[in-house]
One Martini backbone bead per residue (centre of mass of N, CA, C, O) as a GRO file, in nm:
protein
   94
    1MET     BB    1  11.741   8.815   6.210
    2SER     BB    2  11.701   8.992   6.482
    3LYS     BB    3  11.790   9.054   6.802
    4CYS     BB    4  11.581   9.047   7.076
    5SER     BB    5  11.447   9.192   7.362
    6ALA     BB    6  11.286   9.079   7.606
    7ASP     BB    7  10.936   9.075   7.480
    8GLU     BB    8  10.996   9.047   7.191
    9THR     BB    9  10.909   9.018   6.858
   10PRO     BB   10  11.087   8.915   6.588
   11VAL     BB   11  10.906   9.030   6.355
   12CYS     BB   12  10.825   9.344   6.497
   13CYS     BB   13  10.941   9.444   6.773
   14CYS     BB   14  10.741   9.404   6.996
   15MET     BB   15  10.607   9.495   7.313
   16ASP     BB   16  10.532   9.434   7.617
   17VAL     BB   17  10.383   9.632   7.844
   18GLY     BB   18  10.532   9.507   8.102
   19THR     BB   19  10.815   9.618   8.016
   20ILE     BB   20  10.736   9.926   8.072
   21MET     BB   21  10.488   9.861   8.276
   22ASP     BB   22  10.557   9.771   8.636
   23ASN     BB   23  10.448   9.946   8.888
   24THR     BB   24  10.696  10.155   8.998
   25ASP     BB   25  10.538  10.429   8.875
   26CYS     BB   26  10.273  10.594   9.071
   27THR     BB   27  10.395  10.894   9.050
   28ALA     BB   28  10.280  11.230   9.034
   29SER     BB   29  10.435  11.545   8.980
   30TYR     BB   30  10.397  11.891   9.108
   31SER     BB   31  10.539  12.226   9.021
   32ARG     BB   32  10.466  12.573   9.132
   33VAL     BB   33  10.458  12.923   9.092
   34PHE     BB   34  10.258  13.166   9.249
   35ALA     BB   35  10.131  13.473   9.325
   36ASN     BB   36   9.911  13.310   9.502
   37ARG     BB   37   9.720  13.102   9.699
   38ALA     BB   38   9.457  13.097   9.536
   39GLU     BB   39   9.580  12.987   9.274
   40ALA     BB   40   9.694  12.729   9.399
   41GLU     BB   41   9.422  12.614   9.504
   42GLU     BB   42   9.284  12.598   9.229
   43THR     BB   43   9.484  12.399   9.103
   44LEU     BB   44   9.451  12.175   9.308
   45ALA     BB   45   9.149  12.126   9.248
   46GLN     BB   46   9.178  12.058   8.946
   47LEU     BB   47   9.385  11.821   8.973
   48SER     BB   48   9.217  11.650   9.167
   49ALA     BB   49   8.980  11.606   8.973
   50LYS     BB   50   9.143  11.460   8.757
   51ALA     BB   51   9.236  11.226   8.938
   52ARG     BB   52   8.946  11.128   9.012
   53GLY     BB   53   8.882  11.056   8.702
   54VAL     BB   54   9.109  10.813   8.696
   55GLU     BB   55   9.055  10.655   8.932
   56SER     BB   56   8.990  10.328   9.093
   57GLU     BB   57   9.140  10.420   9.335
   58PRO     BB   58   9.242  10.603   9.574
   59CYS     BB   59   9.415  10.889   9.554
   60LYS     BB   60   9.711  11.015   9.676
   61ILE     BB   61   9.715  11.352   9.806
   62THR     BB   62  10.004  11.570   9.827
   63SER     BB   63  10.041  11.896   9.975
   64THR     BB   64  10.238  12.208   9.936
   65PHE     BB   65  10.300  12.528  10.085
   66THR     BB   66  10.536  12.790   9.979
   67ASP     BB   67  10.702  13.062  10.060
   68VAL     BB   68  10.819  13.289   9.810
   69ASN     BB   69  10.961  13.470   9.593
   70GLY     BB   70  10.672  13.598   9.438
   71GLY     BB   71  10.509  13.370   9.625
   72VAL     BB   72  10.367  13.037   9.573
   73GLN     BB   73  10.452  12.708   9.633
   74LEU     BB   74  10.344  12.413   9.459
   75ASP     BB   75  10.329  12.075   9.586
   76ILE     BB   76  10.256  11.757   9.419
   77ASP     BB   77  10.134  11.425   9.500
   78PHE     BB   78  10.035  11.145   9.295
   79VAL     BB   79   9.901  10.831   9.410
   80PHE     BB   80   9.857  10.551   9.240
   81CYS     BB   81   9.770  10.208   9.194
   82CYS     BB   82   9.881  10.259   8.892
   83GLU     BB   83  10.066  10.335   8.612
   84ALA     BB   84   9.838  10.388   8.409
   85GLU     BB   85   9.704  10.621   8.567
   86THR     BB   86   9.947  10.805   8.567
   87LEU     BB   87   9.967  10.832   8.258
   88ILE     BB   88   9.684  10.941   8.205
   89PHE     BB   89   9.714  11.193   8.377
   90GLN     BB   90   9.961  11.316   8.233
   91LEU     BB   91   9.833  11.328   7.947
   92GLY     BB   92   9.587  11.515   8.041
   93LEU     BB   93   9.792  11.774   8.087
   94ARG     BB   94   9.875  11.833   7.770
   0.00000   0.00000   0.00000
């Protein structure tokens, strides 16, 4: 039998979910350059709606628009109440 680490089970080497998701990373970040501010605002609205569909408690959404060469850069941080919601949100964007 091999020696397993963390909270693995010696028989199947399965891990307890708490070993991987410990609620230390509850922020999902997004950054992209758009041709214009209207496109950036539309994307912010779409992503915010997706975050609202995942949240169990209000998600803190912080966005900034920065004028750059060739367009507008949109940076967004979504801070969820738990890491599971962050992961669900990120997987929903794929």
